[in-house]
N, C-alpha and C positions, 0 to 999 in steps of 0.2 A: 707771739702776737700775730693776729690775723689782720691782713691789710688787703683791701680790694680797691684798686684804682681804676678810674675811667679816663681815657685819653682821647683827645681830638687834635689832629695835625701835630702829633708828637708833643703836645702840651697836656699836662695833667689838669683835668677839669674838676674832678671830685674824687674824694677818697673816703672809704669807711675804714676806721681803725678800731680794733677791739680794745685797745688801751683807752681811747677816748670814748668809745661806746656810741658814736653817732657819725653821721656824714659831715664832712667838712668840704666846702667849696673853695676853689682857688681862682676862679674867674667869675665874671658877673653872672654868666649862665649857671656855673657850678654852685654859686651861693644860692641862687633861686631854687635850683633843684635840691640842694641839701636841705633847705628849709622845708620844702614840700615832702621830701622823703623822711625827714626826721619827725614829721607829724603823723606818720603811719606807724603805729605801735607794733603791728604784726610784722612788718618788714624789719623794723629795728630788732625785735626779739629773734627773728630768723637769722639776721646777720650776726648778732651776738652769739647765737648757738653755733655758728660756723667754726668758731675757735675750738670748741669741744669736739665737734663732729669731724673736722678735717685735721687740725693741728695736733691736738693731744692724742688722737687716735693713731697717728703715724710717727710721733716723735721718737719712739723707741727704734723703729726701723731706720730713720734718718741718723740717729745718734750712733747706732751700731755700724752703719755703712761708713760714717765719717771716721770712726775709730779704726776700722780695718784698713783705711787708705793712708793713715798717718804713720 
């Protein structure tokens, strides 16, 4: 799962989760930004592609590193 969170003053304001597939706001400002960001299809498709680009590309490296330490 790919998660990108945005914080302000140590409080999570907004988060993109690949399992949900969109931005979710946790504060009043975060909800407003999530609505605006979710209306941008190019940004959403870019964020959804991050799972394949970042996570699945490196999973074998992380899995191997974890096995060698246990």
